[in-house]
C-alpha positions in Angstrom: 0.0 0.0 0.0 2.8 2.4 0.8 4.4 1.7 -2.7 1.0 2.2 -4.3 0.5 5.5 -2.5 4.0 6.6 -3.7 3.0 5.7 -7.3 -0.2 7.6 -7.1 1.5 10.6 -5.6 3.9 10.7 -8.6 1.0 10.2 -11.1 -1.3 13.0 -9.8 -0.6 16.7 -10.4 1.1 18.6 -7.6 2.4 15.4 -5.8 -0.4 15.4 -3.3 -0.7 13.5 0.0 -2.4 10.2 -0.7 -4.9 8.7 1.8 -6.4 5.2 1.2 -9.6 5.6 3.2 -11.6 2.5 2.2 -11.3 -0.7 0.2 -13.3 -3.7 -1.1 -12.8 -7.0 0.8 -10.2 -8.2 -1.7 -8.5 -4.7 -1.7 -8.7 -4.5 -5.5 -11.0 -1.5 -5.4 -9.8 1.4 -3.3 -11.2 4.8 -2.3 -8.5 7.4 -2.4 -8.3 11.0 -1.3 -5.5 13.2 -2.7 -4.9 16.5 -1.0 -2.3 19.1 -0.1 -1.8 22.3 1.8 -3.4 24.2 -1.2 -5.9 21.5 -2.2 -8.8 20.5 0.2 -8.9 17.1 -1.5 -10.3 15.1 -4.4 -11.7 11.6 -4.0 -10.9 8.9 -6.6 -11.9 5.3 -7.2 -8.9 3.1 -8.0 -9.6 -0.3 -9.7 -6.3 -2.0 -9.3 -6.9 -4.9 -11.8 -7.4 -2.4 -14.7 -5.2 0.3 -13.2 -8.1 2.7 -13.7 -8.3 5.8 -11.5 -11.6 7.7 -11.7 -12.3 11.1 -10.1 -15.4 11.1 -7.9 -16.1 14.2 -5.9 -14.1 17.2 -4.5 -14.1 17.3 -0.7 -14.9 21.0 -0.7 -16.5 21.8 -4.0 -16.8 25.6 -3.4 -13.0 25.8 -3.0 -12.2 24.1 -6.3 -9.7 26.3 -8.3 -9.7 28.9 -5.6 -6.1 30.1 -4.8 -4.8 28.9 -1.5 -1.8 30.0 0.6 1.2 27.6 0.9 2.0 26.1 4.3 5.8 25.8 5.0 7.7 24.2 7.8 9.7 26.5 10.1 11.4 26.5 13.4 11.7 29.3 15.9 13.6 29.7 19.2 11.9 29.4 22.6 13.1 31.6 25.4 15.4 28.8 26.7 16.9 28.3 23.2 15.0 25.2 22.3 14.0 25.2 18.6 10.3 24.8 18.2 8.9 23.3 15.0 5.8 24.6 13.3 4.1 25.6 10.1 3.9 29.1 8.6 1.3 30.1 6.1 1.7 33.5 4.4 -1.1 35.4 2.6 -0.4 36.4 -0.9 1.0 39.9 -1.5 2.4 40.5 2.0 5.6 42.5 1.6 5.9 44.1 5.1 4.9 43.4 8.7 1.1 43.1 8.9 -1.6 41.2 10.8 -0.8 37.7 12.0 -2.4 34.9 14.0 -0.7 32.3 16.2 -2.9 29.2 16.0 -2.0 26.5 18.7 -3.5 23.1 18.1 -5.9 21.2 20.3 -5.2 18.2 22.4 -2.8 18.8 24.0 -2.1 15.2 22.9 -1.9 16.1 19.3 0.2 18.0 16.7 -0.3 20.1 13.6 0.7 18.4 10.3 1.3 19.7 6.8 -1.8 19.7 4.7 -5.1 21.5 4.1 -6.5 23.4 7.1 -9.7 25.3 6.6 -9.1 27.7 9.6 -5.6 28.5 8.3 -6.8 29.1 4.8 -9.6 31.3 6.0 -7.2 33.5 8.0 -4.7 33.6 5.1 -7.5 34.6 2.7 -8.4 37.5 5.0 -4.8 38.7 4.9 -3.3 37.2 8.1 0.0 35.3 8.3 -0.6 32.1 10.4 1.9 30.3 12.5 1.0 26.9 14.0 3.6 26.0 16.7 4.1 22.3 17.7 4.9 23.5 21.2 6.4 21.2 23.9 3.5 19.1 25.0 2.7 18.1 21.4 2.8 14.5 20.3 5.0 13.0 17.5 8.3 14.3 18.8 9.0 11.7 21.5 8.4 11.4 25.3 10.7 14.1 26.4 9.0 16.7 24.1 5.5 15.6 25.3 6.7 15.8 28.9 3.8 15.5 31.4 1.4 17.1 28.8 0.5 20.7 28.1 -1.7 21.1 31.2 0.7 19.9 33.8 3.6 21.7 32.1 1.5 24.6 30.9 4.2 27.2 31.5 6.5 25.5 29.0 3.7 24.8 26.4 2.1 28.3 26.6 5.6 29.9 26.8 6.4 28.3 23.5 3.1 29.5 22.1 3.9 33.1 23.2 7.5 32.8 21.8 5.8 31.9 18.4 4.2 35.4 18.5 7.4 37.1 19.5 9.2 35.3 16.6 6.7 36.6 14.1 7.4 40.1 15.3 11.2 39.7 15.4 11.1 38.3 11.8 9.2 41.3 10.5 6.2 39.2 9.6 3.8 40.5 12.2 3.1 44.1 13.2 3.1 43.9 17.1 -0.1 46.0 17.1 -1.8 43.5 14.7 -0.8 40.2 16.4 -3.7 37.9 17.5 -4.0 34.4 18.8 -6.8 31.8 18.1 -7.3 28.2 19.1 -9.8 25.4 19.5 -10.1 23.1 22.6 -6.6 23.0 24.1 -5.7 25.6 21.5 -8.4 27.9 23.0 -7.0 27.2 26.4 -3.5 28.2 25.3 -4.9 31.3 23.6 -6.5 32.4 26.9 -3.6 31.3 29.1 -1.2 33.3 26.9 -2.7 36.4 28.5 -1.9 35.2 32.0 1.8 34.9 31.0 2.0 38.1 28.9 -1.1 40.3 28.7 0.5 42.7 26.2 1.7 40.3 23.6 -1.6 39.5 21.7 -4.1 42.2 20.8 -7.0 39.9 20.3 -7.9 36.4 21.6 -10.2 33.9 19.9 -11.1 30.8 22.0 -13.3 28.0 20.5 -14.6 25.4 23.0 -11.7 26.2 25.4 -10.8 24.7 28.8 -10.7 27.6 31.2 -10.6 25.9 34.6 -8.6 22.7 35.1 -10.2 21.8 38.5 -13.6 22.2 36.9 -12.5 19.9 34.0 -11.8 17.1 36.5 -15.0 17.7 38.4 -17.0 17.5 35.2 -15.6 14.0 34.5 -16.5 12.7 38.0 -19.7 10.9 36.8 -18.0 9.2 33.9 -15.9 6.1 33.4 -12.9 8.2 32.3 -12.8 10.1 35.6 -9.5 8.6 36.8 -7.9 9.1 33.4 -8.8 12.8 33.4 -7.8 13.2 37.0 -4.3 11.6 36.3 -3.9 13.6 33.1 -4.6 16.9 34.8 -2.7 15.9 38.0 -2.7 17.6 41.4 -0.8 20.6 42.7 -0.5 24.3 42.3 -0.5 24.1 38.5 -4.3 23.3 38.6 -5.1 26.7 39.9 -2.2 28.6 38.3 -3.0 27.0 34.9 -6.6 28.0 34.9 -7.2 31.3 33.0 -10.6 31.8 34.6 -8.7 32.4 37.9 -6.7 35.3 36.4 -9.3 37.3 34.5 -7.9 40.5 36.0 -4.7 40.0 34.0 -6.4 40.2 30.6 -5.6 43.3 28.5 -6.7 41.9 25.1 -10.4 41.6 24.0 -11.7 38.0 24.0 -14.3 36.2 21.9 -15.5 32.8 23.0 -17.4 30.1 21.0 -19.0 27.0 22.4 -21.6 24.3 21.6 -24.1 23.5 24.3 -23.9 19.7 23.7 -20.1 19.6 24.0 -19.1 16.5 26.0 -15.4 16.9 25.6 -15.3 20.4 27.2 -18.5 21.5 28.7 -19.9 24.9 27.7 -19.8 25.8 31.4 -16.1 26.4 30.9 -16.8 29.3 28.5 -19.6 30.5 30.7 -17.2 30.7 33.6 -14.6 32.5 31.6 -17.2 35.0 30.4 -18.4 35.7 33.9 -14.9 36.2 35.3 -13.8 38.5 32.5 -17.0 40.6 32.8 -16.5 40.8 36.6 -12.9 42.0 35.9 -14.1 44.7 33.5 -12.5 43.0 30.5 -13.7 43.1 26.9 -15.4 39.8 26.2 -18.1 38.3 24.0 -19.5 34.8 24.1 -21.2 33.2 21.2 -23.1 30.0 22.1 -24.4 27.4 19.6 -27.4 25.4 20.7 -27.4 21.7 20.3 -23.8 21.3 18.9 -20.9 19.4 20.2 -17.1 20.0 20.5 -16.5 20.1 16.7 -19.3 22.4 15.8 -20.0 20.1 12.8 -22.5 22.3 11.0 -21.6 24.2 7.9 -23.8 27.2 8.6 -22.6 27.5 12.2 -19.0 27.3 11.1 -19.7 29.9 8.5 -21.3 32.2 11.1 -18.3 31.6 13.4 -15.8 32.6 10.7 -17.8 35.8 10.0 -17.9 36.6 13.7 -14.1 36.0 14.0 -13.4 38.1 11.0 -15.4 41.0 12.3 -13.8 40.7 15.8 -10.2 40.6 14.4 -11.0 43.4 12.0 -12.1 45.6 14.9 -9.1 44.8 17.1 -6.2 44.1 14.7 -7.2 46.5 11.9 -4.8 49.3 11.0 
């Protein structure tokens, strides 16, 4: 299969990533998806006996032939000198420092990979440079890199995320007054917690389905079979309080917009509600957009479209020239 994927990659234009996503019982008929950083993906039917490859459907038909921004691997130095890997996507026509977004991934037991990302391409289409850091706490780089995970060692993980923003400024990519941060799930947590470490770095914060209180996250798992797993993952000690952005709302300088589905069983919407309440009590600039009946992934095209429009308006207000 690996050899076949290599052959298909060479045969198709642009040398895309090849994913074999389904097969007949005898594995002679395969369903293939070919995609890249600038191609959301095309599905094909491969009949191995006849060596016939038939195009089926594009994964995102409205984006067919629409220009996309290239995603390139980069490294940048953390404060302690460690080189942090990541991916940088530059909008077309950017010739000087301008608006930029740091986009930490979810998880934290995850990592960003090269390929099509609809959030990245949206930001790039709106003129933002986008940096996706694979901060310490990410998977795929070994046990030492993962450490005890991005919650128990949040200072390291979020420190790397903040250093991503500083690197964008130092490289002349980002205007320091037009630098924002956005994230989903753990990425939303990192976006919020970035304010706790450095309230002046980012000028706007977007948090989608974020964790905001680590102790609350453990308590919310108490009635479920994964309670002990969650409890061990979060751990015990001062980091539980210190690593909860809801406890430090008074440190926030940047405006915040929160998004959450009411049927989220990964991260309860009460996490965003608490963050909103604490920020309002601290006199901070915050807006919370709640989506009824949707889960952690907000898998609804209209809702995602609405969210992107809300994010675009929010960033335009706070990162615009």
